[in-house]
N, C-alpha and C positions, 0 to 999 in steps of 0.2 A: 388394176382398175377397180376390181371388186373391193379391195382393201380400202382404197380411197373413198369409194362410195359409202361403205360402212362407217368410215371415220367422219365423213361429212354429215351423215344422218345422226350419228352420236353427238357431234358438235352442235348440230341444230337443236337436238333435244335438250342439251345442257344450256344453250343460250335461251331457249324458251323457258326452262325452269328458273334460271336466274332472273330473267325479265319478269316473270310472273311474281317471283318473290319480291323483287324490287317494287313492283306496282303496289304491293300490299303495304310495305313499310316506307315507301318513298315520302309520302306527305308527312308522316310523323318524324322521320329522320331529318328532313329538311327544316321542319318547324323547330325541332330541338337544336339543330345547328345554328339557325338564325337567332334563337334565344341566347345560346352560348356566346355568339359573336357580339350581340348587343351588350351583354354583360361585360365582356372583355374590352369592348370599345369604350365603355364608360370608365373602366378602370385605367385605361391608357390615355384618356382624353387630356389629362394634365401634362402628358409628355409630348403633346403636339400631334396626336393621332389624326389621320385624315382618311375618310372613306367617301368616295365619290361614285356616282352612278355613270356607267358607260353602257348604253343600251340596257340589257338585263344583267350586265356584269358589274362587279365591284372593283374599283381601282383603289387599292389600299397602299398608302405610302405616307411619308413625312411631307408636309406642305413645303413647296418650293416653286420657283418659276418654271423649272423643267416639268414638275408634276402638273402645273396648270397648263403648260403647252401640250402635254400628253392628253390631258382631259379634253382640251378643245379640239385636238386634231387626230386622236386615235380612233380607229374603227370607222373612218369615213367611207372607206371602200369595202371593208369586210364587215358584214352585218351578222352578228351571231344569231339574230332572230330568223335568219334565212335557213337555219338548221331545220330540215324536214322533221315534222312531229314524229314520224315513225322511227327516227333514229334516237330521239330524246330518251326513250325508255329502255334503250339497249346499249348501255355503256360498254358491256363486254363485247358486243358485236362490233362497235366502233373500234375498240382496241384491237380485236382480232383482224379486222379488215386492214387497218393501217400498219400493223406490225408483222402480220403473217401472210397477208395476201400479196401475190406478185404484182409489181408495178405495171401500169398500162403501157408505158413507154420507157424501156430501159435507157440508161444514160450512156453516153460515149465519153470515155475517160482518156486522159494522157497522164500516165503514172510516173511519179518521181520516187525513187528509193533514197532515203536519207539515212546515212550511218551516224549514229549518235555516239556519245562519249565512251560508252563501254563496249563499242563495236556491235551493238545491236542495231537492227534495221527497222524503221517505220516507213510507211508508204503514204504519199500524198497523191490523191486522185483529182486532177484538175478536170472539171466538167467542161467539155468543149462543145457539147451538143447532145441531141437526142437521136438514138438509133432509128433508122427508117424514116428520118425526117431531113429535109434539106436545110442547109444553113448551119452556121457555127455560132458559138458563143461570142461575147464581146472580146475585143482585144485587151491584153493585159494593161496597156497604158491608158485605156479609156474607161476603166470600170473600177469601182471599189471591190476589194477582195472579200469574199464571204467564206470564212472558215466554218465548216460543218463538222460537228463532233457527234458521231452516232452513239447509240446506247452502249453500255459496258460490254455487252456480248459481241459488239462489233458488226452486227448484221446491218447491211444496207437495206433498209425497209422501204416499203411503198411510201411511207411518210417522208423519208429522206429524199427519195427520188422526186416526189412532188415539190418539196421545198427547193431542190436544186433547179427544177424546171421553172418554178415561179421566179427564182433569183435570176436565171438567165433572161427571162422575159422582162424583168425589171431593170436590167442593165448591170447586174453584178457579175463577178467572175467567181463562181463557187469552187471550193476545193475541199475534199473530204479527207479527214485525218483518220488513218488506219493504224491501230496499235500493232505492236509486234505479234506476229502469228495470226493476225486477223485478215480475212479477205484476200488470201493468197500472198500476203506479206511473209517472207520466210523468217523463221525463228533461228537466228544465227548465234544466240547465246542462251544459257540456261536460266536466264532471268526474265520473268514476266513482269508486266506493269500492274502493280496493285491498284486498287479501286481509286484512290485519291492521290496517286503519285504523279505530279505534273511534269517531271523532268523531261520526258520524251516530247510532250506537247510544247514545252518551253523552247526546245531546240527547233521544233517544227515551225513555231511562230517566228523565231529568229531567222530561219531560212526563208520564209515567206517575205519577211521584211527586207532581207538582203536582195531577194529576187525582184521585189516591187517596192523600192525605197520611197516612192512618193504617193503610193496608193493609200486610200483610207482602208483600214482593216477592221472588219466586224466579225462576230462569231455567233453562231446559233447551235444549241445542243439539243439532243433528243433524250428524254427520259433519264435513265441512269447515267448517260454520258455527261449530264450536267455536273456530276460530282467531280469529274476530271477538270472541266472548264472552270468551275468555281474555285477549286484548289489552286489552279494556275493564277487566277486573279488575286487570290489572297497572298500567295507567295511572292508574286511580282510587285504588288502594291502600285505605287505611282510610276514605276518604270515599265509598266505593261504597255505593249505596243497596240493593244486593241482599243478601239474608240467606243465601242458599245457592244453589249451582249444581250441575247434573248435566250431564255431557257424554256423549252416546251415540255410541260408535265415533268418538272424536275423532282428528284428525290432529295430532300433537304435535310432530313434526319435519318441518315443512312444506317447507323448502328441500330437505332430503334426499328427501322424497316426490316433489316435482316433478322433481328430477334423476334419480331412479331410475325413475320412470314406473310406471304401473299395468298390469295385464293389458289387452291391447288392446281387449277388448270393453267393459270399464269406461271406459277412457280415451276411446275414440272416441264412446261414448254421451254422456259428459259434454261432450266437445269440441264435438260437433255441436249439442247443446242450447245451449251458450253462444254458439256462432256464430249460431244462429238468433235468440237474444235480442238480441245486439249488432248484427246486421245491420239491425234496425229503425231504428237511430240512426246508420247509416253516414254519411249526408250531413252530419249535425251534427258527428259526431266526427272527420270528415275534417280539420277545422281544427287538431286537436291531435295526432292519431296517423295513422300510415300504415295505412289500413284494408285495403289490399291485403295487407300483411304479416299483419295480424290475421286476416282471413278466409282467408288461404292457409296458416296455420300447420298443422302436422301433428302436434303434440303439445300437451299442456296447458302444458308449460314454454314452448314457442314462443309460444303464445297469451298467456300471462301476461306474458312478456317484451316482446312487441310492443305490448301494450296499455298497460303501465305504465312500462316502462323506456325505451322509445325514443320518448318524447313529443317533439314538436317544440319545441325551445328549452329542454327540461327533461330531457334524457337523463341516465340514471344507470346504473351497473353492476348486474349481477345480484346481486352480494354486497351492495352498498349498499342495494338494494331490500329484501332480507330482513333487513338490519340494523335496519330500522324497521317490518317487517311480521311477523317471526317471532312466533308467538303467545306463546311462553314467554320473550320477551326481558326482561320485568319480573316473572318468576315470584316473585322474592323479595319483591315488594311486595304480592302477593295477600293479602288480609286476611279472606276468607270461605272456608268449607269447600267444596271442589270434589270431586265424585265422578266419576271417569272409568270408564265401563262399556265394556270391550273384550272381544273374542273372539280366541283364539289362531289361529283359521282365517280371519281377516278377509282377503278377497282384494283389497280396495282398499288398505288400509293396509300390508299385508305382514307378514312374520314379526315377532312381538313382540320377539325377541331384539335386533333392530337398529332397530326403529321406535318403541320406547317408552323414555322417559327414566327408567330405573329409579331412579337416585339421587335424582331429584326426589321420588318417593313415599317413599323411605326416610328422607329428611332433612327434608322440609318438612311440618310438622304440618297444613297446610291442604289437602293433596292426598291423595286416596284412590283406589286403583286396584282395581276389581273385575274380575278376569280370569277368563273362562269358556272352556273348551276348544272350545265350538261356538257358532255364532250368526251367522257371516258379518259383513257390514258393515250395521249398523242393521237386522239381521234378528231374531235371538233368538226365532224363531217357536215358539209352543206352542199347544196346543188351548185353545179358549175357549168357554164356554157361549153367548156372544153371536154368535160367528162361527166359521168353519172354522179360523182361526188368528189369533193375536194376538201382539204383541211383549212378551216377558218383560222386555226391557230398559226399555220404557216403564213397566211396572208397578213395577220396582225403582227407577227414577228418582223416581217419585212417592212410593213408600214411603220412600225416603231423605229426601225433603223433609219428609215427615210426622214422621220420627224427629228431624230437625233442629229442627223447630218445637217438638216436645215437650221435646227436650233443653234448648233455651234457656229455655223457660218453666220447666222444673224448676230450672235454675240460678238464674233470677231469683227464683223463689219460695223456694228454699233460702237464698239470701242474706238474705231478709227474715225468716226464721224463726230462733229461738234454737237449735233442734236440727236441724242440716242432714241428719242421717241419716234423719229421718222421711220416709216416702213422701208424695208430693204428688198429689192428684187433679187431673188436667189436663183442660182443655177439649179437645174433639176438632175440630181444624180440618178433618180429612179424614174422609170417610165412605165406605162401600161396599167398595172393593177391599182396604182394610187390615184388614177383619174377615172376609175370605172363608173363612179356614181355621178349622175347628172346633177348639175348645180353646185358642185364642189369647186371652190376657187382654186386657181393654179398655184397661188402662193399661200403660205400658212400664216395664221394670225398670231404673231408674236409681239404683243405690245409691251409685255413686261419681260425684261431680261435681267440676268445677274451674272456675276463672274463665277464660272464653274471652275474653281481652282482645285486641283488635285492636292491631296494632303501628302506632302513629300516626307514620308516617314522611313523610307528605305534608301 
């Protein structure tokens, strides 16, 4: 107990110091970032760049009917201005609370183990309810399936638990993807899943589609887990079974992120957690990697390089590794809409000016960036009636998926009617949080539609 108390005091002092430092440079840093963004926007304006205001956030994307629908209907129930002022100056504290703090209400799972092609095993945790609460989640035949991809370390964080709870309340059927060796999933082969290798996730999506052949399938990823999800979208192209994707605080330039490093508190927390997970399989993995180098690594880059690049008999360079693991390597093949929810003060990803691929959002109609000035990494805390704080980012991600569902149903219904301008009454896939604000109409305003055709390139 004494050790925990000392640790908490030390962590509090660190948070106070970082917050004090941010208060000094915050105004200058944000002003510099705004000037850089205005310069870049002017240079990309000829390419069809669009920047629209959503509350105090920026929606950055290529103009389209779907972009206009998002602009009209996004953030109707989740108000980023509801973020308490005391949280705005503490992005590190938001990050620590959402990623390291235990959840208020643990989830109740029904686990499926899936054996993949090389006899390895991954786990799918179907969220069926909340522990210590009455009631179960929606039936499989009644709900859209929401695939949740945790961060690359595989930790089921407070943020993931809140997301699954909101998804249950909104009528989705959440399922969490666990990589081999993570969260009690046994490691039955000496092969681990590299950062951007989507082969296991692809088989998991195929299994979910087989189990629920008629359900709409969405996906949401957290932090570094977005690398795996985006790699899957790029490799599958137009054959992807997912209908829409939301990435909360994604890492989009992963090689640069590993090379630049994160603040030492974030880096060491993640590094120690991954070492603890991998040490359980040290004896088995000793056959293919130098475990002394892995467990003795002093940075996330050294850990990743020792585990995947310096394999016995299969060594590769650092550049070659990212050539086949960078999440956006096949971004041109992505054929489903992707919303990236990011904050300008993200302490893990770093400054948006050099860590976000701006041209991707300006030129690719499938990618949308919702950029907020505050929120930390997977934080976005705001007051909630059900708890002391909840993630605004999770609410927006689910609201975005609800807008997508209604948008595509509107398009399909419009193509079947002789007069496409007539409004269509849509069924409600989602309930609860999307009607939380007073005065919001039950149906969405989709006066302009277009044919959202996937580019069949694969």
